[in-house]
N, C-alpha and C positions, 0 to 999 in steps of 0.2 A: 482436502487440505494444501494448503501452498508450502512449500518446503524454503528453507530462508533460501533469499539469493544470493550466492557469488560476488567478492567483494567486486569485479567487473558489471558484473549483473546489476548492483545495487548501483553502482556509479550513472550507469546509464537511465537507469533508472531511476534516478534522481531527477538526473537531466530534464527526463518525459514529464514528468510528474512537475514537475516546477515550472515549465514552459507551457505545460497547459496547452498546448496546440500540437499537430502535426510536424514531426521532424525529418532530416536527412540524415543517414548516416555520418553525409559532411559535418553537415552542423554541428555531429554531437562527438568528432574526431576533432574539429576545432577547436569544442569549447575542455576535452580531456586532456588535449595533447598544453593544455596551458599548464595543468599539474603531472603530465609525465610525457613520454616516446611512450608512441602507440602506434601499428600500422592499421589503412582505415581496412585491410582485412579483417582483421582483429576484432575489429567495431562493428563491421558489414557484419560478422559471424554471429558475434554477440548479440544484437539485435535481431537476427534471423533466427537462432535458440531461442528471445525471448518471445517470438511470435509463434513458435511450433511447441512451446512452453502457454500458450494460451497469455500471458501477458500485455503483448501490444499486439494491435491490428494493424495489419498496412496499405496503404491504395498505392496504385501506382500511377507516379506524375513524370512524364517523362519515358525517362531511361530509367530514374531511379524508384524509387518506392517510398511516401512518408509515412512514416509510424507515429500511433497515437493510443495511451495508456489506456487499456480496459476500465484500470480499474484506480481508485485513486491509494495513494500513500497510505490513509488513515485505514481503510479496506485491510489493505495487504499487513498492517501491524496488527490491526487487530484480528484477524484470524491467524496469527502469529502466535497472538495471548493467547487465542484460544484454544489452538492446538496446545500447546504446553500446559496449561492448567486442567485442558480435559486428562492429560496425561496422567495426572494426582490420582494417588489413593486416598488422600484427604482433602478434598476440595477445601475446605474452613479452612482449612491450616496453610495450604499454598496459600488462599486469598491474604490470612493475616500477615504470613512473610513477605510478600507482595507491595501490600500496602506500607508495610513498615516499611520499604527500598524509597517509597517513593518520600519526593520531595513534597513543604509546605503548595508551593505552586502546583504539584501534580495531586495532591489530594484537595485543593480549590476542585481542580478542575474535572476530578471524581466525581465530587457533590453536584459539580453542575450537571455533567452526562446525566447522571441517576435521577435530577430534579427533571431533563427533559425526557429522560425515558419513561421517569413516572406520571408528566404531564402527558403521555402519550398515551398511555395504558389508560390511564383517564376519563381521557376522550374518546378512548374507544368502548369501551364500557359504557359511559354515557349514550354512544351512539348508536350501541346495541340494545339498553332499554329503552331508547328512543324508539327505534324498530316494531316492538314488541308490542 
């Protein structure tokens, strides 16, 4: 299970996810410097740590690395939600409380997601029946 990213790790990963392409430390640094004072070596260390933790993969590009996300922000968020939910001693109550915190827009997104998952399950069932 993934642990939650730290504040600077999240700031770096947000850029990697948003840009959705291989990025260099320099690119991330320049974007971060629009918000805060930060050293190149700090960003380099964070990106190396993210690589060591399996969040990004990297490839050599000249004298630098280009970093790419291993998974999506959505997959990261889903894993965190699943981890938090699975620690509850009353799964149904945790879901009810969570759904109660949702905005109308979030509940609509949840309904859409359930329809997609149920549609996938129905297609899988139909395929298995057809194979028999």
